[in-house]
N, C-alpha and C positions, 0 to 999 in steps of 0.2 A: 504494500500500500504506500502510495506517495506521501511523504511527510508534509504536513501543513504547518503554517506559522501558528504558534500558540496564540490563543485568544485571551487578551488581558481582561481581568475582571476587577472592579474596584473593591478595596477592602472596606471603605466607608467607615462606619463607627469603630472598626477594629484597629484603625491606623493610630499609632502613637509616634510622635516625633522621635527619630533616632532608633525606632524599633525595626521598621522595614526600610530598605534602601530605595525601593521602587514605588511603594504604596499600591501595589497591585499583585494579583496572582495571575498565573497563566496556566492553561490546560496543557498537560503533556500526556503521552501514552504510557502504558506500562503497569497500570493498576498497582497491585501490592508489591511489584518488583521495580517500580519506578524509582524509589529511593535507593541510594547507594547501599550495597551490602546485603540486599535481600534476594532470595531465590524462592521459587515456588514450583509446584507440580500438581497434576491432577490426573486420575485414571480410574478405571473400573476394576473393582475387586470381586464382583459377583454379588454384592449386596443388592444392587439393582441388576436387571437383566442385561442391559448393554450400555446404559449411560454412565458417565463418570460418577463415582460415589466416594472418592477419597481425595482429600487435598492436604498438601503440606506447605507450610511457610517456614522458612529458616533465615535467620540473620547470621552473618558470618561471625558476629561477636555477641556477647550477652547485651541485653537491652534494658533500659528503663521501661516499665510496662504498667498499664492500667486497664481497668475494665468497668463496665456497668452491666447490671444483670436484672433479669426478671424479678418483679416483686410478687409474682404468683405464689400462693401458699405452698403449692406442690412444685418443687424444683427438681429437675433431672440431675442424675449423677454427674454429668460433665460440668454443669453449672456449679455444683457444690465443690468439685475438685478444683476447677479453674479459679473460682473466687477465693478458695483457701490459699492457693499458690500465689495469687496476685497480691495477697496481703503483704508480701515481702517487696513488692514493687519491681520485680525482676522477672524476665523471661527471655527465651531465645528462639523458641519454635512453637508452632501451633499445628496440631493434627486434627483434622475435621472429617467426619464421615456423614454422608447423607443416605437416606433410605431406612434408617433405624435411629430412633431418638434416644435410646437407652434411658427411657423415662418410665417411672412406675415399675421399676425392676428390682426394688428392694436392695438389700446389702450386696447382692451379686452385682447390681448395676455399678455401684461405686468401685467394687473390686475390678470390674471389667474396664471402667474408665482409667483406673490406675494402670492396669495391664496394657491398655492401648498407649498410654503415655510412655510406659517403660519400653515398649517395643520401639517406639519412635526414638526415644533417647538413646537406645543401644545402637541403632543403625546410623544415627546422626552424630554420635560421639559427643553428646552434650549431657550435662547433669539432668537427671530425671525431674528434679524440682523446677527446672526451667522450661519444661514442656507443658503447654496448655492444651486442653482437650475441648472439643465441641462436637455435638451430634444433633442431627435433625432428621425427622422422618416418622415412621410408625411408632406409636407409643405402646408400651406394655409387652414388647417382645425382646428377649435377651439379645445383646450384641453378638453377632457372629464372629467371635475372636479368631477363628481359624482362617477366615477370609481376610481379616485384617493382618494377621500374622504373615500371610503370603503376600499381601498387597503393599504393606508399609515399606519393606525393603525395595520394592520396585519403584515406589514413589520417591524414595530417597535417592535412588540411582538416577531418577529423571529430573531432579531439581535443576533449574536453570533460570537465568535472568528473564527469559521470555516465556516462562511457564505461568504467567499471571492469569491468562484467560482459561487455561486448562483447570487451574485451581478454582477460578470463579464459576466455571461450569460444574465442577464436582460438588459444590455445596448446595446446588439447586434442588428443590423438590417440585412444588407445583408452579414455580415461577415460569413465566413465558419468555424471559430474556435474561441474558447475563447482565449483572449490575457491577460495573467497576469504573473507577475514575482516578485521576491524579492531578495535582496542581503543584506548581513550583513558585518560589518567591525568594528574594534576596534578603538575608538577615545578617547584619554585621559584616557585610562584604562577602558572605558565603551564600551559595545557592542551596536552599533547603527544599526538600520535596516531601509531600505527603500523598500517599496513595492508599487505595482501599478497594474492597469488594464486599458485597452484601447479598443476602437472599431474604426472601419473604414476600408472600402475596396474600396470606390469610393469617388469622389469629394475630392481628395487628391492632394494638390499642396502647395508649400511654401507660407509663410506669415501667419502663425499660426492661430490656431494650426491645422493641417490638419486632425483632427479627434477629438474624445472625449478621454481624458485620465485623470485618477484620481490617484494621488500618496499620500502616507502617510509615515511619518517617526516619530520615537520617539526621534529624535535629538532635543536638545535645541538650537535654532538658532533665531536670531532677524529677524523680518519680512522683513526689507529692504535688509538684506544680503541674506535671502532666495529667495527673488524675483530676485536679480541679478544672483544668482547661477542657478535658474530655467530658467531664460531667456537665460543664456549662454548655458545650456543643450539643450533647444529648438532650438537654432540657428544652432547647429551642429547635430541635429537629425531630428525632425519633419519638420523643415524648409529647409531640404535638400531632401525631398521626393516629387516626383511627379508621380501620377498614370495616371491621365487623364487631367491635366491642369485646373481643376475646383476647385475653392475654395467654401466654404460652408457658410451658414448663421448661423450655430450653433456651429462651431468649438471652442473648448476650452481645455486647460489642467490646472488642479488645483492641488496644493499640500497643505497638512495640516501637521504641525509639532508640536507635543504636549509636547516634552521635557522630556518624562518619562524615557528616557535612562539614565538620570542623569548626562550627560556630562557637563563640564564647558560650559556655554552658548556661542555660536559662535556670535561674534559681528563685525568681520572684514573679508575681502575677503581672506586673507591668510589662516585663520583658516577654511574657507569654501571650501578650494581647493578640497577635495575629492568629494564634492557633485555633481557637474556637471557630473562626471563619474558615480556616484551611480545612478543618475536619468536616465542615459542611460542604466542601467542594468549592472553596474560594469565595465564600460570601456571595452566593449567586444572587444577582439583582432580582427584584420583584418581577414576576412574569416570565422568568427564565427557569429552565429545569436543568438538573444535573445530567450531563451527557453520559450515556452508557456506551461502552466500546463493544463493537462486534467482534 
């Protein structure tokens, strides 16, 4: 596909003097692998008949990390495990399956979520506590670990900078299109990129996160500041959407920030001012929609 000149979008209320060098975001391609140091893959493991059902995201180095989660009373095992691990504010990889939600599966479900993370940690060569897990699909059916045991090494072997769309396809269930986007802006003389992918078309209602979403950035930012900025973005985006009034057992949004952009580390809210807009796709002006990549 021929490259197109990125389209600049105004940051508006998120601009702070001295925070951004350009006062604008620009669309770029690459989704979750647009930011430096991120790889992704997606493939079929047999959970679904033929469509992709397993996604991996990996940062070359450990990241600051944050997440927001469903407030539904019943929470699936992957939500419980990922929320527990993100309490430390660090992560390096995310493994996601679709076709099976690993929800309402009792103690076995939590054991299976841990096993899924352990499989990924082993083949990726990263500490198990830095691997996050997400699942989406049929509720009340045990996770088919044997299929994941065979598929996760293949997904790890397929990790690449251009694997973003494969990963975005692998997390879909009833969605009718892939949802991914990325923006870039200049911060302290350094180019910073934020990219992401999401899924969700039903059981969407406020009180987070009303779908699965995975964001990556090469910005250097402290975990606590990242969490506040991410929560602020969710409150004025995901938490303002209602499709059918139903929340879900598996909803989450997660962000990894590896610092490879080389900007001065962000340690306070003023310096983090551009990020809520970037997490929303560059502070899209009224009447415009976030572009999805084919």
